[in-house]
C-alpha positions as CSV (number, residue, x, y, z in Angstrom):
1,M,27.1,-59.2,58.4
2,A,27.6,-55.4,58.2
3,E,25.8,-53.4,60.9
4,A,22.7,-51.5,59.6
5,A,23.2,-47.8,59.1
6,A,21.6,-45.6,61.8
7,N,18.5,-43.7,60.9
8,P,18.6,-40.0,59.8
9,V,17.6,-37.3,62.2
10,V,16.3,-33.8,61.2
11,F,14.8,-30.9,62.9
12,F,12.5,-28.0,62.1
13,D,12.8,-24.5,63.7
14,I,9.2,-23.2,63.8
15,T,7.8,-19.7,64.0
16,L,4.3,-18.5,64.8
17,A,3.2,-15.2,63.3
18,G,6.9,-14.4,62.8
19,E,7.9,-15.2,66.4
20,P,10.0,-18.2,67.5
21,L,7.8,-21.1,68.6
22,G,10.2,-24.0,69.1
23,K,11.9,-26.9,67.4
24,I,10.7,-30.3,66.3
25,K,13.4,-33.0,66.1
26,M,12.5,-36.1,64.1
27,E,13.9,-39.6,63.5
28,L,13.3,-41.0,60.0
29,F,12.7,-44.7,59.8
30,Q,15.0,-45.4,56.9
31,D,15.4,-49.0,58.1
32,V,11.7,-49.6,57.4
33,V,10.7,-47.3,54.6
34,P,13.9,-46.1,52.9
35,K,12.3,-44.6,49.7
36,T,9.8,-42.6,51.7
37,T,12.4,-41.3,54.2
38,E,14.8,-40.3,51.5
39,N,12.2,-38.2,49.8
40,F,11.5,-36.4,53.0
41,R,15.2,-36.1,53.9
42,Q,16.1,-34.4,50.6
43,F,13.4,-31.8,51.1
44,C,14.9,-31.1,54.5
45,T,18.5,-30.7,53.3
46,G,17.7,-28.8,50.0
47,E,19.4,-31.5,47.9
48,S,16.2,-31.7,45.8
49,K,16.1,-29.2,43.0
50,S,13.3,-27.6,41.1
51,P,13.0,-27.8,37.3
52,Q,14.8,-24.4,37.3
53,G,17.7,-25.9,39.2
54,Q,16.9,-24.1,42.5
55,P,16.9,-25.9,45.9
56,Q,13.3,-26.8,46.9
57,G,12.0,-28.1,50.2
58,Y,10.6,-27.4,53.6
59,K,12.5,-24.3,54.5
60,G,10.0,-21.4,54.5
61,C,7.1,-23.9,54.2
62,R,4.0,-23.6,56.3
63,F,1.8,-25.9,58.3
64,H,-1.4,-25.4,56.4
65,R,-3.7,-27.6,58.3
66,V,-4.3,-28.2,62.0
67,T,-7.1,-30.8,62.4
68,M,-9.0,-31.0,65.6
69,L,-12.1,-33.1,65.0
70,I,-14.2,-35.7,66.8
71,L,-13.8,-38.8,64.8
72,E,-14.1,-42.2,66.5
73,Q,-13.9,-40.2,69.8
74,I,-10.6,-38.6,68.7
75,K,-10.6,-34.9,69.3
76,N,-7.0,-34.0,68.5
77,F,-5.8,-35.6,65.3
78,M,-2.8,-34.2,63.4
79,I,-0.9,-31.2,62.1
80,Q,-0.1,-31.1,58.4
81,G,2.5,-29.4,56.2
82,G,4.9,-29.9,53.4
83,D,3.1,-28.1,50.5
84,F,5.9,-25.8,49.5
85,L,4.5,-25.4,46.0
86,K,1.1,-23.8,46.8
87,G,0.9,-23.7,50.6
88,D,-2.7,-24.8,50.8
89,G,-2.6,-28.6,50.6
90,T,-3.1,-28.8,46.8
91,G,0.5,-28.9,45.7
92,S,2.6,-32.0,45.4
93,V,6.1,-33.0,44.2
94,C,8.6,-35.8,45.0
95,I,12.2,-36.5,44.3
96,Y,11.5,-39.4,42.0
97,Q,11.0,-37.5,38.7
98,S,7.2,-37.5,39.1
99,R,4.5,-35.7,40.9
100,N,4.1,-38.5,43.4
101,F,5.1,-42.1,44.3
102,A,3.5,-45.3,45.5
103,D,2.9,-46.3,49.1
104,E,6.0,-48.1,50.2
105,N,4.5,-50.3,52.9
106,F,2.2,-50.2,55.9
107,K,4.4,-52.0,58.4
108,L,4.2,-49.3,61.0
109,R,0.9,-48.2,62.7
110,H,-0.5,-44.9,63.8
111,D,-0.5,-46.1,67.4
112,R,0.6,-43.0,69.3
113,P,1.1,-39.2,69.1
114,G,4.2,-37.8,67.5
115,L,4.4,-40.1,64.5
116,L,5.4,-38.7,61.1
117,S,3.3,-40.0,58.2
118,M,2.7,-39.3,54.6
119,A,-0.2,-37.0,53.6
120,V,-1.7,-36.8,50.2
121,S,-2.6,-33.6,48.3
122,T,-6.2,-32.5,48.0
123,F,-8.1,-30.8,45.2
124,P,-11.3,-28.8,45.1
125,R,-14.7,-30.5,44.6
126,P,-18.3,-29.4,45.0
127,A,-19.1,-28.9,48.6
128,L,-20.4,-32.1,50.2
129,R,-21.3,-32.2,53.9
130,Q,-20.0,-35.4,55.5
131,S,-20.4,-36.3,59.1
132,G,-17.2,-35.7,61.0
133,C,-15.4,-34.1,58.0
134,T,-14.2,-30.5,58.5
135,D,-12.8,-30.1,55.0
136,A,-15.9,-30.9,53.0
137,A,-14.9,-28.9,49.9
138,M,-11.7,-30.9,49.3
139,K,-11.0,-34.4,48.1
140,N,-7.9,-36.5,48.7
141,S,-5.9,-37.7,45.7
142,G,-6.1,-41.3,46.9
143,P,-3.7,-44.2,47.4
144,D,-0.2,-44.2,45.9
145,T,0.0,-40.4,45.6
146,N,2.8,-39.6,48.1
147,G,4.7,-36.4,47.5
148,S,6.1,-33.7,49.7
149,Q,3.2,-33.4,52.2
150,F,3.3,-35.0,55.6
151,F,1.5,-34.9,59.0
152,I,2.4,-35.4,62.6
153,T,-0.1,-37.3,64.7
154,T,-1.3,-35.7,68.0
155,A,-3.2,-38.8,69.1
156,E,-3.5,-42.5,68.3
157,T,-5.1,-42.6,64.8
158,G,-5.6,-46.3,64.0
159,H,-8.2,-45.5,61.4
160,L,-5.3,-44.3,59.2
161,D,-3.5,-47.7,59.3
162,G,-3.1,-49.2,55.8
163,K,-3.9,-45.8,54.2
164,H,-1.0,-43.6,55.1
165,V,2.7,-44.6,55.4
166,V,4.3,-44.0,58.8
167,F,8.0,-43.1,58.2
168,G,9.3,-41.3,61.4
169,Q,8.7,-40.1,64.9
170,V,9.2,-37.0,66.9
171,L,12.1,-37.3,69.4
172,D,10.8,-35.7,72.6
173,T,14.2,-35.2,74.2
174,D,14.2,-31.4,74.1
175,G,10.6,-30.3,74.1
176,S,9.8,-31.2,70.5
177,M,6.3,-32.6,71.4
178,D,5.7,-29.3,73.3
179,T,6.2,-27.5,70.0
180,V,3.8,-29.9,68.3
181,R,1.2,-29.3,71.0
182,K,1.6,-25.5,70.6
183,I,0.9,-25.9,66.9
184,E,-2.1,-28.2,67.6
185,N,-3.7,-25.5,69.8
186,V,-3.3,-22.6,67.4
187,R,-6.7,-21.1,66.5
188,V,-8.0,-22.3,63.1
189,K,-10.3,-20.9,60.5
190,E,-12.5,-22.6,57.8
191,N,-11.1,-25.9,56.5
192,D,-8.7,-26.2,59.5
193,R,-6.4,-23.4,58.2
194,P,-4.4,-21.8,61.1
195,A,-5.4,-18.3,61.8
196,M,-1.7,-17.3,62.0
197,D,1.2,-18.4,59.8
198,I,3.1,-21.4,61.2
199,I,6.3,-21.5,59.3
200,I,9.3,-23.9,59.1
201,R,11.9,-21.2,59.3
202,Y,14.9,-23.4,59.3
203,V,15.7,-27.1,58.6
204,Q,18.8,-29.1,59.6
205,S,20.0,-32.6,59.3
206,L,21.6,-34.0,62.5
207,P,23.9,-37.0,63.2
208,R,22.2,-40.3,62.6
209,R,20.6,-42.3,65.3
210,D,20.3,-46.1,66.0
211,R,16.8,-47.2,66.7
């Protein structure tokens, strides 16, 4: 039997308010969720093209949401990005000739910090106060609406199991989780929006890695 291909590895070079913040290196679990990882990978490499034929992806994209809420005794939760269309969490696109694609599987759990998982876009709704919800004026698109948006966990978030697809992990061999923690601690405004721009300045694909 042929040996399984190693998983893709990518990294983000991050800036905060225009100043270098650090790098985030990530392994993509192609051996578990190949469709989901390929969608993310192509947005990293620029292989994906817009309807106008221009490269589209995460280069120049912002982290638009840094959620630090007390939910099931979880203070620190996640950092979210990937909306390179609108930059505010309402934009979505995927590489599969549609706005979004279905949840591939839920084999992997949100059982530790540093996991890469699919986020869904949001859209405005009348403000509705809900206990523990810091984004009360927005509504999630729902199941099977994966696109370009993603989040990185900053704590164990088991309440997301079966709802969001885990597809990668931060490789903390060169301070990558330190960069995640720096983003996590940026001051936020209303609806968890960072007070300063957190930008993915550069994206690169690295040699593949065996799990």
